[in-house]
LOKOL-467155 format. One record per residue (C-alpha): x, y, z. Coordinates in nm, 4 decimals. Example, Ala and Ser with C-alpha at 12.3 -4.5 7.8 and 13.67 -1.06 7.14 Angstrom:
2
+----------+----------+----------+
:        x :        y :        z :
+----------+----------+----------+
:   1.2300 :  -0.4500 :   0.7800 :
:   1.3670 :  -0.1060 :   0.7140 :
+----------+----------+----------+
end
This chain:
164
+----------+----------+----------+
:        x :        y :        z :
+----------+----------+----------+
:   1.8357 :   0.6329 :   1.8960 :
:   2.1988 :   0.7862 :   1.9079 :
:   2.4023 :   0.8808 :   1.6157 :
:   2.7490 :   0.9785 :   1.5506 :
:   2.8221 :   1.2563 :   1.2894 :
:   3.0344 :   0.9715 :   1.1337 :
:   2.7859 :   0.7060 :   1.1148 :
:   2.4919 :   0.9273 :   0.8826 :
:   2.1486 :   0.7156 :   0.9251 :
:   1.8700 :   0.7600 :   0.5975 :
:   1.6156 :   0.8299 :   0.8335 :
:   1.7901 :   1.0450 :   1.1034 :
:   1.6973 :   1.4835 :   1.1076 :
:   1.9436 :   1.7014 :   1.0532 :
:   1.9238 :   2.0444 :   1.2249 :
:   1.9174 :   2.3721 :   1.0198 :
:   2.3086 :   2.3423 :   0.8796 :
:   2.4884 :   2.2089 :   0.6118 :
:   2.6787 :   1.8965 :   0.7609 :
:   2.9460 :   1.6605 :   0.5680 :
:   2.6934 :   1.3703 :   0.6976 :
:   2.4575 :   1.5034 :   0.4572 :
:   2.4303 :   1.1900 :   0.1943 :
:   2.1526 :   1.0359 :  -0.0254 :
:   1.8443 :   0.9448 :   0.1658 :
:   1.8679 :   1.2339 :   0.4346 :
:   1.6123 :   1.4681 :   0.5311 :
:   1.7193 :   1.7876 :   0.6538 :
:   1.4165 :   1.9645 :   0.8075 :
:   1.3704 :   2.3454 :   0.9377 :
:   1.0634 :   2.3144 :   1.1471 :
:   0.8759 :   2.6223 :   1.2718 :
:   0.6220 :   2.5608 :   1.5733 :
:   0.5198 :   2.9877 :   1.5128 :
:   0.1668 :   3.0564 :   1.2837 :
:   0.4121 :   3.2913 :   1.1022 :
:   0.5892 :   3.0564 :   0.8507 :
:   0.7625 :   3.2839 :   0.6004 :
:   0.9750 :   3.0163 :   0.3826 :
:   0.8147 :   2.8592 :   0.0989 :
:   0.9765 :   2.5341 :   0.2075 :
:   1.0417 :   2.3472 :   0.5388 :
:   1.2757 :   2.1443 :   0.4541 :
:   1.4580 :   1.9449 :   0.1538 :
:   1.4995 :   1.5595 :   0.0950 :
:   1.7448 :   1.3688 :  -0.0785 :
:   1.6436 :   1.0239 :  -0.2066 :
:   1.8599 :   0.7670 :  -0.2883 :
:   1.6330 :   0.6536 :  -0.5949 :
:   1.3190 :   0.7332 :  -0.7674 :
:   1.1542 :   0.3983 :  -0.5843 :
:   0.8807 :   0.5509 :  -0.3387 :
:   0.7970 :   0.2101 :  -0.1963 :
:   1.1840 :   0.2114 :  -0.1051 :
:   1.2682 :   0.5923 :   0.0228 :
:   0.9467 :   0.7101 :   0.1646 :
:   0.9028 :   0.4997 :   0.4505 :
:   1.2158 :   0.6142 :   0.6188 :
:   1.1367 :   0.9524 :   0.5370 :
:   0.8106 :   0.9399 :   0.7170 :
:   0.9320 :   0.7787 :   0.9896 :
:   1.2073 :   1.0095 :   1.0513 :
:   0.9084 :   1.2732 :   1.0170 :
:   0.6653 :   1.1062 :   1.2492 :
:   0.9548 :   1.1277 :   1.5288 :
:   0.9155 :   1.5232 :   1.4787 :
:   0.5933 :   1.6107 :   1.3789 :
:   0.3779 :   1.3399 :   1.5005 :
:   0.1689 :   1.0799 :   1.2905 :
:   0.1612 :   1.1715 :   0.9023 :
:  -0.1222 :   1.1210 :   0.7134 :
:  -0.0657 :   1.1566 :   0.3690 :
:   0.2004 :   1.2671 :   0.0974 :
:   0.1950 :   1.4448 :  -0.2105 :
:   0.4161 :   1.3668 :  -0.4594 :
:   0.4617 :   1.4508 :  -0.8305 :
:   0.3539 :   1.1268 :  -1.0348 :
:   0.6423 :   1.2228 :  -1.2593 :
:   0.9282 :   1.2505 :  -1.0760 :
:   0.8730 :   0.8598 :  -0.9101 :
:   0.8920 :   0.5235 :  -1.0878 :
:   0.5702 :   0.3952 :  -0.9616 :
:   0.3195 :   0.5606 :  -0.7175 :
:   0.0622 :   0.3114 :  -0.4726 :
:  -0.2322 :   0.4969 :  -0.3355 :
:  -0.1041 :   0.4247 :  -0.0110 :
:   0.1881 :   0.2637 :   0.2343 :
:   0.1775 :   0.1106 :   0.5381 :
:   0.4761 :   0.2752 :   0.7223 :
:   0.5178 :   0.1448 :   1.0833 :
:   0.1446 :   0.0170 :   1.1180 :
:  -0.0222 :   0.3257 :   1.0176 :
:  -0.1480 :   0.3872 :   0.6982 :
:  -0.0246 :   0.6920 :   0.4608 :
:  -0.2151 :   0.8167 :   0.1791 :
:  -0.0165 :   0.8752 :  -0.1073 :
:  -0.1224 :   1.1993 :  -0.3569 :
:  -0.0089 :   1.2236 :  -0.6939 :
:  -0.0021 :   1.5590 :  -0.9164 :
:   0.1582 :   1.5630 :  -1.2703 :
:   0.3077 :   1.9026 :  -1.1482 :
:   0.6804 :   1.9262 :  -1.2193 :
:   0.7353 :   2.1259 :  -0.8930 :
:   1.0308 :   1.9522 :  -0.7179 :
:   0.8676 :   1.8995 :  -0.4183 :
:   0.6759 :   1.6804 :  -0.1375 :
:   0.4137 :   1.7932 :   0.0636 :
:   0.3564 :   1.6319 :   0.4056 :
:   0.0278 :   1.6495 :   0.5835 :
:  -0.0201 :   1.5744 :   0.9596 :
:  -0.3526 :   1.5445 :   1.1037 :
:  -0.6787 :   1.6811 :   0.9006 :
:  -0.4830 :   2.0164 :   0.7773 :
:  -0.1215 :   2.0976 :   0.8816 :
:   0.0988 :   2.0812 :   0.5617 :
:   0.5238 :   2.0753 :   0.5282 :
:   0.6219 :   2.1296 :   0.2191 :
:   0.9932 :   2.0141 :   0.0983 :
:   1.2372 :   2.0703 :  -0.1621 :
:   1.3152 :   1.7018 :  -0.3579 :
:   1.6896 :   1.6749 :  -0.4010 :
:   1.6955 :   1.4307 :  -0.7260 :
:   1.8834 :   1.0923 :  -0.6337 :
:   2.1688 :   1.1379 :  -0.9175 :
:   2.2805 :   1.4775 :  -0.7710 :
:   2.6576 :   1.5540 :  -0.6943 :
:   2.6927 :   1.5669 :  -0.3252 :
:   2.7894 :   1.9634 :  -0.3394 :
:   2.5420 :   2.0619 :  -0.5208 :
:   2.2752 :   1.8823 :  -0.2831 :
:   2.4199 :   2.0024 :   0.0261 :
:   2.3860 :   2.3341 :  -0.1095 :
:   2.0144 :   2.3005 :  -0.2512 :
:   1.8955 :   2.1234 :   0.0887 :
:   2.0674 :   2.4169 :   0.3259 :
:   1.8991 :   2.7001 :   0.1092 :
:   1.5890 :   2.4898 :   0.1582 :
:   1.5495 :   2.5595 :   0.5017 :
:   1.6715 :   2.8572 :   0.5075 :
:   1.4283 :   3.0728 :   0.7199 :
:   1.4409 :   3.3057 :   0.4934 :
:   1.4207 :   3.1652 :   0.1622 :
:   1.1458 :   3.2862 :  -0.0680 :
:   1.2257 :   3.0817 :  -0.3927 :
:   1.0730 :   2.7845 :  -0.5398 :
:   1.2149 :   2.4624 :  -0.5010 :
:   1.1979 :   2.3917 :  -0.9291 :
:   1.4282 :   2.7418 :  -0.8971 :
:   1.6685 :   2.6542 :  -0.6251 :
:   1.7820 :   2.3066 :  -0.8212 :
:   1.8168 :   2.5336 :  -1.1191 :
:   2.0488 :   2.7879 :  -0.9536 :
:   2.2731 :   2.5176 :  -0.7366 :
:   2.3055 :   2.3336 :  -1.0664 :
:   2.1064 :   2.0543 :  -0.9981 :
:   1.9456 :   2.0471 :  -1.3249 :
:   1.5933 :   2.0781 :  -1.1426 :
:   1.4619 :   1.7853 :  -1.3615 :
:   1.2567 :   1.5461 :  -1.1551 :
:   1.0444 :   1.4509 :  -1.5004 :
:   1.1761 :   1.1573 :  -1.5745 :
:   1.4275 :   0.8675 :  -1.3926 :
:   1.8175 :   0.8617 :  -1.4489 :
:   1.8671 :   0.6095 :  -1.6718 :
+----------+----------+----------+
end
C-alpha cells in the first residue's frame, strides 16, 4: 500500500515525528522491540468521532500490520457513545474491555499479554494541539500520563462525555 504525504489515510501509521498530514483518524506510534520500554505511552490515536464501531476497525487494521493480530482493546467506557463487547475486524474477533477510568488511553493487547498503551486525543481537538499531544506521547523519554499531556497541550483532557 503506497501513500503520499498529500493523501493521508486514516489507517496509516506514521513514524516518530509530527507531520502536516496528521489528521483525525490517524494513529501515531512509537514501537519498541526491546524489553526496556521506558515511556509511559507507546503512541497516540486521534479518532474522528466517539463512535467506536466506526473508529476502532481502521486502528486495529493498521496496528495488525505492524504488531500482528490484536486480541483485545481496552477503552474508557465514558469516552465512547456505545461499547460493544467484541467486534469482528478483518475476519478476526477483537474483544472490547471497558472500564470507567477516564484516563484518556486505549490499551491494545497482542497475543496473551503483550500490551501497548496509546493516548486518545479527543475528536474535537484543534489540529495544532492534537499534533503536539501526539508528538509528545510518542517521545521515547515521555513519562507524562495521557490525561496530563492533554491538559498541558490544551486539548481539554476531558474524554468523559461526547462532544455535543
